[in-house]
C-alpha positions in Angstrom: -111.0 91.1 -80.6 -109.9 87.3 -80.0 -112.8 85.6 -78.8 -110.5 82.6 -76.8 -107.9 85.6 -75.3 -109.3 86.6 -72.0 -107.3 89.5 -69.8 -108.8 89.4 -66.0 -107.6 92.3 -63.8 -108.2 92.1 -59.9 -108.4 94.9 -57.5 -105.0 96.0 -56.1 -104.8 96.0 -52.1 -106.2 98.8 -50.2 -102.6 99.5 -48.1 -101.3 100.8 -51.4 -100.2 104.8 -52.1 -102.3 106.6 -54.0 -100.0 107.4 -56.8 -99.1 103.2 -56.6 -102.3 102.0 -56.5 -103.7 103.4 -59.8 -100.5 101.8 -61.9 -99.9 98.5 -60.1 -102.0 95.9 -61.8 -102.5 92.1 -60.6 -104.4 90.1 -63.6 -104.8 86.9 -65.4 -104.3 85.9 -68.8 -106.1 82.8 -70.3 -106.9 80.9 -73.3 -109.8 78.8 -73.8 -109.0 76.3 -76.6 -111.4 74.9 -78.6 -109.9 71.7 -77.7 -109.6 71.5 -74.2 -111.8 69.2 -73.8 -109.9 66.4 -75.4 -106.4 67.7 -74.3 -107.1 69.7 -71.2 -107.3 73.3 -70.4 -104.3 75.6 -70.8 -102.4 77.0 -68.1 -102.8 81.0 -66.6 -100.2 83.2 -66.4 -100.8 85.5 -63.3 -100.0 89.3 -63.8 -97.2 90.5 -63.2 -95.6 87.3 -64.5 -93.4 86.2 -67.3 -93.5 84.4 -70.5 -90.9 81.4 -70.2 -87.7 82.6 -72.7 -87.0 79.9 -75.6 -84.1 79.4 -78.1 -85.8 77.5 -81.1 -88.6 76.2 -79.5 -87.7 75.1 -76.1 -86.1 76.5 -72.6 -82.4 76.6 -72.6 -80.9 73.9 -70.6 -84.3 72.5 -69.1 -85.0 69.0 -70.5 -89.0 68.8 -71.1 -89.8 67.2 -67.4 -87.7 69.9 -65.9 -89.5 72.5 -68.0 -92.6 71.0 -66.8 -91.7 71.5 -63.1 -91.8 75.4 -63.5 -95.6 76.8 -62.9 -94.7 80.0 -65.5 -98.0 79.6 -67.6 -96.6 80.5 -70.9 -93.6 80.3 -73.5 -92.2 83.2 -76.5 -90.9 81.6 -79.7 -88.9 83.1 -82.3 -89.6 82.9 -85.5 -85.9 84.1 -86.9 -85.0 80.9 -85.0 -87.6 78.2 -86.2 -88.2 78.8 -89.8 -87.2 75.6 -91.8 -85.5 76.9 -94.8 -88.4 76.0 -97.0 -90.3 78.3 -94.8 -92.5 80.4 -95.3 -92.3 80.0 -99.0 -93.4 76.9 -98.9 -95.2 74.9 -96.5 -95.6 71.1 -98.2 -93.9 69.0 -95.7 -96.1 71.1 -92.8 -99.4 68.8 -91.8 -102.3 69.9 -93.0 -104.7 68.0 -90.1 -103.3 67.3 -86.7 -102.5 63.8 -85.7 -103.7 64.4 -81.7 -106.7 66.1 -82.4 -108.7 65.0 -85.4 -110.2 67.5 -87.8 -108.2 70.4 -86.2 -105.3 72.2 -88.1 -101.9 70.9 -87.2 -100.4 73.9 -84.9 -96.5 75.2 -83.7 -98.1 74.4 -80.3 -98.2 70.7 -81.1 -95.4 70.5 -83.2 -93.0 71.7 -80.2 -95.4 69.4 -77.7 -96.2 72.8 -76.0 -100.2 72.3 -75.9 -100.7 73.2 -72.2 -98.8 76.4 -72.6 -99.9 79.6 -73.9 -97.8 80.2 -76.9 -96.8 83.3 -77.9 -94.9 84.0 -81.7 -92.7 87.3 -82.1 -91.0 88.0 -85.5 -87.3 88.6 -83.3 -85.2 87.1 -80.5 -85.1 90.3 -78.1 -83.4 89.0 -75.5 -79.7 90.5 -76.7 -81.5 93.8 -76.9 -81.0 94.4 -72.9 -79.0 96.7 -70.6 -78.4 93.4 -68.9 -76.8 91.2 -72.0 -73.7 91.1 -72.3 -71.3 91.8 -75.5 -71.4 88.8 -76.6 -74.5 88.3 -76.2 -75.7 91.1 -78.4 -73.3 89.8 -80.9 -74.3 86.5 -80.7 -77.8 86.8 -80.3 -78.4 84.8 -77.4 -77.2 81.4 -79.5 -78.9 82.5 -82.8 -77.9 84.4 -85.4 -76.9 88.0 -84.9 -80.1 90.2 -85.2 -77.5 92.9 -84.7 -76.1 92.9 -88.3 -79.4 92.8 -90.3 -79.9 95.9 -92.8 -83.0 98.2 -92.2 -86.6 96.8 -93.4 -88.5 98.7 -96.1 -92.0 98.9 -97.4 -92.2 95.5 -98.7 -90.4 93.3 -96.0 -88.8 93.1 -92.8 -85.2 91.4 -92.2 -84.8 88.5 -90.1 -81.7 87.0 -89.0 -81.6 83.2 -88.8 -79.5 80.6 -88.3 -79.5 80.3 -92.3 -78.7 84.1 -92.6 -80.6 87.4 -92.9 -83.7 86.7 -95.3 -86.6 88.7 -95.8 -90.1 88.6 -94.5 -93.3 89.9 -96.3 -96.7 90.5 -94.8 -97.8 87.5 -97.0 -95.4 85.8 -95.4 -96.4 86.5 -92.2 -100.0 86.1 -92.7 -99.5 82.5 -93.8 -96.8 81.7 -91.5 -99.8 82.8 -88.7 -102.2 80.6 -90.8 -100.0 77.3 -90.8 -98.7 77.8 -87.2 -102.1 79.0 -85.5 -100.5 80.0 -82.3 -102.1 81.2 -78.8 -100.7 84.9 -79.4 -99.2 86.1 -82.4 -97.3 89.7 -82.1 -97.9 91.6 -85.1 -95.3 92.3 -87.8 -93.5 95.4 -86.9 -90.7 97.9 -88.1 -88.5 97.4 -85.0 -85.0 99.3 -85.8 -82.1 97.2 -84.7 -80.1 98.3 -87.9 -76.8 100.2 -86.9 -77.2 104.0 -87.1 -75.9 105.4 -90.7 -73.7 108.3 -89.0 -71.6 106.5 -86.5 -71.6 109.9 -84.4 -75.7 109.3 -83.9 -76.2 106.8 -80.9 -79.5 105.9 -81.9 -81.4 106.4 -84.8 -82.7 109.6 -87.1 -85.9 111.0 -85.8 -87.3 110.9 -89.6 -85.9 107.0 -89.6 -88.3 106.7 -86.1 -91.5 108.2 -87.7 -91.0 105.6 -90.5 -91.0 102.8 -88.3 -93.8 103.9 -86.0 -95.7 104.8 -89.7 -94.5 101.7 -91.3 -95.7 99.6 -88.6 -98.9 101.0 -88.1 -99.8 100.2 -91.6 -98.6 96.6 -91.4 -101.2 96.2 -88.0 -104.0 97.5 -90.0 -103.2 95.0 -92.4 -103.2 92.2 -90.3 -106.1 92.8 -88.3 -108.1 92.9 -91.4 -106.2 89.6 -92.6 -107.8 88.1 -89.2 -111.6 89.1 -89.3 -110.9 87.3 -93.4 -111.1 90.4 -95.3 -108.4 91.7 -98.0 -105.9 93.4 -96.0 -103.3 93.9 -98.8 -105.7 95.5 -101.6 -104.5 98.8 -101.0 -101.0 97.6 -101.8 -101.9 96.0 -104.6 -103.7 99.1 -106.0 -100.0 100.8 -105.7 -98.2 98.0 -107.2 -100.5 98.1 -109.9 -99.9 102.0 -110.4 -96.2 101.7 -110.3 -96.3 99.0 -112.9 -98.5 101.3 -115.0 -96.2 104.4 -114.7 -93.5 102.5 -115.5 -95.2 101.0 -118.8 -96.3 104.7 -119.6 -92.8 106.1 -119.3 -90.9 102.9 -121.5 -94.1 103.9 -124.0 -92.7 107.5 -124.0 -89.5 107.0 -124.1 -90.0 104.6 -127.7 -92.6 107.4 -128.7 -89.9 110.1 -128.6 -87.6 108.1 -130.1 -89.3 107.1 -132.8 -89.9 110.7 -133.5 -86.5 111.3 -133.0 -85.7 108.6 -135.9 -88.6 110.0 -138.0 -87.3 113.9 -137.8 -83.9 112.2 -138.9 -84.9 110.5 -142.0 -87.5 113.3 -143.3 -85.0 116.1 -142.6 -84.9 116.9 -146.0 -88.2 116.3 -147.0 -91.0 119.6 -147.6 -93.0 121.1 -144.2 -96.1 119.5 -145.4 -94.4 115.7 -144.8 -93.2 117.0 -141.3 -96.5 118.3 -140.4 -97.8 115.3 -140.9 -95.4 113.7 -138.9 -95.8 116.1 -136.2 -99.3 114.9 -136.0 -98.8 111.1 -136.3 -96.3 111.6 -133.5 -98.6 113.6 -131.4 -101.6 111.3 -131.9 -99.1 108.3 -130.6 -98.4 110.5 -127.2 -102.2 111.3 -126.9 -102.9 107.4 -127.1 -100.1 106.8 -124.4 -101.8 109.4 -122.0 -105.4 107.8 -123.1 -104.2 104.3 -122.3 -103.5 106.0 -118.3 -107.0 107.1 -117.7 -108.5 103.3 -117.1 -109.5 102.6 -113.9 -107.2 100.4 -111.6 -109.9 98.2 -110.5 -108.4 95.5 -107.8 -110.5 92.8 -107.2 -110.8 91.9 -103.4 -109.1 87.7 -102.6 -111.2 85.4 -100.0 -108.8 85.0 -97.2 -108.9 82.9 -94.8 -109.7 84.2 -91.4 -107.8 83.3 -88.2 -110.1 85.0 -85.2 -108.9 82.3 -82.3 -105.5 84.3 -82.6 -105.0 86.9 -80.5 -102.8 90.0 -82.0 -100.0 91.7 -79.2 -98.8 94.9 -81.2 -95.5 96.7 -81.1 -95.4 100.2 -79.2 -92.4 101.9 -80.7 -91.0 105.0 -80.7 -86.6 104.6 -79.8 -86.2 107.6 -78.0 -88.3 110.5 -78.8 -90.8 110.7 -76.5 -93.2 113.1 -79.0 -93.1 109.5 -81.5 -93.6 107.0 -78.5 -96.8 108.9 -77.9 -98.2 108.8 -81.3 -97.2 105.0 -81.5 -98.7 104.4 -78.3 -102.2 106.4 -78.9 -102.6 104.9 -82.4 -101.7 101.6 -81.4 -104.8 101.8 -78.9 -107.1 103.4 -81.1 -107.2 99.7 -83.1 -109.7 97.6 -81.1 -108.4 94.3 -82.8 -105.7 94.5 -80.6 -105.3 92.2 -77.9 -102.5 93.6 -75.9 -99.2 95.7 -76.4 -95.4 94.8 -76.9 -93.3 97.6 -75.4 -90.2 97.5 -77.6 -87.1 99.2 -75.9 -85.1 97.7 -78.3 -83.3 100.5 -80.2 -83.3 102.0 -76.7 -79.9 100.0 -74.9 -77.4 100.9 -76.7 -78.2 105.1 -76.3 -79.8 105.3 -72.8 -79.6 104.1 -69.4 -82.1 101.9 -68.0 -83.9 105.1 -65.9 -84.2 106.5 -69.2 -85.6 103.6 -70.9 -88.3 103.4 -67.9 -89.3 106.8 -67.9 -90.0 105.9 -71.7 -91.8 103.0 -71.0 -93.9 105.3 -68.6 -94.7 107.2 -71.5 -95.9 104.6 -73.5 -98.3 102.7 -70.7 -99.5 106.1 -70.1 -101.4 106.9 -73.4 -102.2 102.3 -73.1 -105.5 101.5 -72.1 -105.7 100.2 -68.9 -108.3 96.8 -69.9 -105.3 95.1 -72.1 -101.8 93.5 -71.0 -98.8 95.4 -71.9 -95.6 93.4 -72.1 -91.8 95.0 -72.3 -88.8 93.8 -73.8 -85.4 94.4 -72.3 -85.7 94.9 -68.5 -84.8 91.5 -67.0 -83.3 92.2 -63.5 -85.3 91.9 -60.3 -84.8 95.4 -59.3 -85.8 96.9 -62.8 -89.0 94.6 -63.3 -89.8 96.0 -60.2 -89.9 99.7 -61.3 -91.6 98.5 -64.8 -94.0 96.9 -62.7 -94.9 99.8 -60.8 -95.0 102.0 -63.8 -98.2 99.4 -65.1 -96.2 96.8 -66.7 -97.7 93.3 -67.1 -95.8 91.0 -68.1 -91.8 89.9 -68.8 -89.8 87.2 -70.4 -87.5 84.7 -68.4 -84.2 86.1 -69.8 -82.4 87.1 -66.4 -82.2 83.4 -64.7 -81.1 82.3 -68.4 -78.4 84.9 -68.7 -77.3 84.0 -64.3 -77.4 80.2 -65.6 -75.1 81.0 -68.5 -72.3 82.6 -66.2 -72.7 79.8 -63.8 -74.7 81.7 -61.1 -77.5 80.5 -58.7 -79.4 82.8 -57.3 -80.4 83.7 -53.8 -82.3 86.6 -53.9 -85.8 87.1 -52.6 -88.7 89.2 -52.2 -91.2 90.1 -49.2 -89.0 87.8 -47.3 -85.8 88.1 -45.5 -83.4 85.9 -47.2 -82.0 82.8 -44.8 -78.8 84.0 -42.9 -77.6 80.6 -44.6 -77.7 82.1 -47.6 -75.9 85.3 -46.7 -73.3 83.8 -45.1 -72.5 82.0 -47.9 -72.4 84.7 -50.5 -70.0 86.7 -47.6 -67.7 83.9 -48.4 -67.8 84.1 -52.1 -65.5 85.5 -54.2 -68.8 86.8 -55.9 -69.1 89.5 -52.9 -72.8 90.5 -53.2 -76.2 88.8 -52.0 -78.2 88.7 -55.0 -76.2 85.0 -56.4 -73.3 83.0 -56.1 -70.6 81.9 -58.8 -70.7 78.2 -58.8 -67.4 78.3 -60.6 -65.8 79.6 -57.9 -63.0 77.3 -56.1 -64.7 77.9 -52.6 -67.4 76.0 -53.6 -65.9 72.5 -54.0 -65.9 71.8 -50.5 -69.7 73.1 -49.8 -71.7 69.9 -49.7 -75.6 71.7 -48.7 -77.9 72.6 -51.0 -77.5 75.5 -53.4 -80.2 77.7 -51.2 -81.6 76.2 -47.9 -85.0 75.8 -48.0 -85.7 76.0 -51.5 -88.1 73.9 -53.4 -87.0 73.5 -56.6 -85.8 70.5 -58.4 -81.3 71.1 -57.9 -82.3 72.0 -54.1 -85.4 69.6 -53.1 -84.8 66.6 -54.6 -81.4 65.9 -52.5 -77.9 65.1 -53.3 -77.5 67.9 -55.7 -75.2 69.9 -53.7 -73.2 73.2 -54.6 -69.7 71.1 -54.4 -71.6 68.9 -56.9 -72.5 71.2 -59.2 -68.8 73.0 -59.2 -68.1 69.4 -59.8 -70.6 69.5 -63.1 -69.2 72.6 -64.2 -65.9 72.2 -64.0 -66.2 68.8 -66.0 -68.6 70.5 -68.3 -71.6 68.3 -68.3 -75.2 69.1 -69.2 -76.7 68.4 -65.9 -74.8 71.4 -64.3 -77.1 73.9 -66.4 -79.8 72.0 -65.9 -79.7 72.5 -62.2 -78.8 75.8 -62.1 -81.4 76.4 -64.8 -84.2 74.5 -62.5 -83.5 76.9 -59.9 -82.6 80.1 -61.2 -86.5 79.4 -62.9 -87.7 78.3 -59.6 -86.2 81.3 -58.3 -87.6 84.0 -60.5 -91.1 82.2 -60.4 -91.2 83.0 -56.9 -90.1 86.5 -57.0 -93.2 86.8 -58.7 -95.5 85.2 -56.7 -94.1 87.2 -53.8 -94.7 90.5 -55.6 -98.3 89.4 -56.5 -99.3 88.8 -53.1 -97.6 92.3 -52.3 -100.0 93.8 -54.5 -102.8 92.2 -52.9 -101.6 93.2 -49.9 -100.9 96.6 -50.4 -97.1 96.4 -49.4 -95.7 96.6 -52.5 -93.6 99.5 -52.2 -92.3 98.8 -48.5 -91.4 95.4 -49.9 -89.2 97.1 -53.1 -87.5 99.1 -51.1 -86.1 96.5 -48.6 -85.2 94.6 -51.3 -83.4 97.6 -53.0 -81.5 97.8 -49.7 -81.1 94.3 -49.0 -79.9 93.3 -52.5 -78.7 96.9 -54.2 -77.9 97.1 -58.0 -77.3 93.9 -60.4 -73.4 94.5 -61.1 -73.2 95.2 -64.7 -72.6 92.0 -67.0 -69.0 92.0 -69.0 -67.9 89.3 -71.7 -65.5 88.4 -69.3 -65.9 84.9 -68.3 -64.8 82.9 -65.2 -61.3 82.0 -65.5 -62.0 78.1 -64.6 -64.9 78.2 -67.2 -61.8 79.7 -69.9 -59.9 76.9 -68.4 -62.7 74.3 -69.1 -63.5 75.7 -72.6 -59.6 75.4 -73.4 -59.7 71.9 -72.6 -62.2 71.2 -74.8 -61.5 73.0 -77.7 -58.4 71.4 -77.8 -60.0 67.8 -77.1 -62.2 68.5 -80.5 -59.3 69.8 -82.3 -57.9 66.3 -81.5 -61.0 64.0 -81.9 -61.9 66.3 -85.7 -58.2 65.6 -86.5 -58.6 61.9 -86.2 -62.3 61.9 -88.4 -60.1 63.6 -91.2 -57.4 61.1 -91.0 -59.9 58.3 -92.1 -60.9 58.4 -96.0 -63.3 56.2 -97.6 -62.1 55.3 -101.4 -65.7 55.2 -102.4 -66.2 52.7 -105.5 -63.3 50.5 -104.6 -64.3 48.6 -101.0 -61.6 50.0 -99.3 -60.6 52.4 -96.7 -56.8 54.3 -96.6 -56.0 55.5 -93.1 -54.0 58.7 -93.4 -51.5 58.5 -90.4 -51.0 61.7 -88.3 -47.9 62.9 -87.3 -48.0 62.5 -83.7 -48.7 58.6 -84.4 -46.4 57.3 -87.1 -43.8 56.4 -85.3 -45.8 54.4 -83.0 -47.4 52.8 -86.0 -43.9 52.1 -87.6 -42.7 49.9 -84.5 -45.8 47.5 -85.0 -45.1 46.9 -88.0 -41.4 46.2 -87.2 -42.4 43.7 -84.2 -44.7 41.8 -86.7 -42.6 41.7 -88.8 -39.9 40.2 -86.7 -42.7 37.9 -85.1 -43.5 36.4 -88.3 -39.9 36.0 -89.4 -39.4 34.5 -86.3 -42.0 31.8 -86.7 -40.7 31.2 -90.1 -37.4 30.1 -88.3 -38.6 28.0 -85.9 -40.8 26.3 -88.9 
């Protein structure tokens, strides 16, 4: 296991029920960095808790200073969004040593200026694979290239959907990335099923495909764990490649020998039998030489590899919708002692089953995982689903939910463990949203509400003063970036507060009681669709029209390279104006000449 990664479990409250007490967990994830003395210690993640969702290494809509006002201790970075065009084939532009800490390697955390956070890296962005994600998110991959469009993985590589197109990533590529980036936690390369099923009538992948996914992921995991310890994890692959090469060479030799025999038989068809017997003996000798050449033992020399023991490894627990494969994946992954934590993968489930069935499959996986290691899940985002997953023993989630709310112009009102403020409920009742969970600040009725988003909220948007609902409504309708900065700050703060109160309820033994109160008060999240607010559509249409006009103006100016001249191509809508100006100028010059 990693010498720097620690997961400490704390006792739960005595008031919890017997069944709940067995599953409810409260703990701390921490990373002890060798450079703590120079740079200050990293934050910790209290569980149940979250890694911040990011796009291309930054939290969406938050500036660096507003991001650090949040109390989250970690951030999850997707490699398919972050890899440079020359990576992983070449890291020639990547510094060998850190300019901030002499004598150490330059890390991804330093590159992204996230040294104070626990940095986790995974191959894909799984935020769009969620029952809460809208069709537009699934199509757009939450701002990245569409992960849904990649083809199936193979034994040699996994496919990534990057902004530059679909790319192949081999295990060697993965290992090179880890050795260069050195994140705090690396999620092991896995054969996650993100391609469309071959048979359109099937909602999910076939059982054979799921079994292959589990086997392939375990094989890659074994190789990665060996490489982390400085051993050659790719020896078996190179031996198999050498065997394939020999088989190809043997086939070529046999084909050549058979062709030579046929040619000799044709040439000697008229000769005596003795000559034919001599020819057959010669051909047999050639074939025996081909067979003997394959008997030489294959000797693979182990390669010297660079260990990276300071990086923790989380492993995917797969199995799709097939319970038996989920059990196999969980049991086999749990047997690998070098694994530091588990990533319960639900990416292939969102289009075939509902959330209740997804949570049952999550429970199946959790029941076969060791209790002393953390469990994180993708695809469970809304507060009520998070509460159900926590009751099953899940420790870690991501902040995709506040991101999706911000994208829709919504501000959180929900809370856990306490009664919501009467002001927020009253305001929600007046809103066209008609729910107590959030308000949509695109709604016209917020245009004259000069009050904070939520009374008593300590977030940057509500507490710093001057940021009222009316102001944010104005910012949204004028398409100002500050609107989403304020909304994301508020939604992230409320999500963090939600988890804080959940942890307190686990300590006090009141989790089940408050979970029931939460469900009674806020109900279930309305299904998110691709439809946008009418006011948002109007603003986007106006922006599109403006951008087209600006693009037309830029295209009208053509530089005559090499002549030092600039040719101006007039747009149709301004030709009449320019003609009038030219005519007036000529008339003025003529009048001046006559006066002289």
